[in-house]
C-alpha positions, 0 to 999 in steps of 0.5 A: 132672525137670530143667528145661533151663537156658538156654545162658551168654551166648556172649562178647561183642567186647570181651572179646575186644579185651581178651584181643587187646590183653593179649596183643599189649600183652604181647609190646611191652613187652620194647621199653620202652614201646611194649607200654603202648599197646596196654595201656591201651585193654585194660585199659579194654576188659576193665573194661567188659567185666568189668562187662557179664559180672557183669550178665549181660549177656555172658559171656567173663568170664574173657577179660575178666580176662585182657585186664586182667591182662596188660595190667597185666603188660606196663604192669610190664614196660614201666615196668622196661624203662624204669628199666633203660634209663634207668639204663644197667642198674646195680642 
């Protein structure tokens, strides 16, 4: 007879917030350094949510990782866009 497993913990608000801020940061990274503004909190909140998930205090590990990755990509895109603008687009 199988012993029923407890349900997986629900995603935290931090994981959802990190994901949402990561999406916003990714969209805003096309406008030079504007994407950095939501990317920094998305990264910090995502790391906090990931720590909670690793301690089995909460769920939403995938959301937290996605928020962290999108925030890092948006920071890189914002820096690259800023460099292109600063150099006048010449390679």
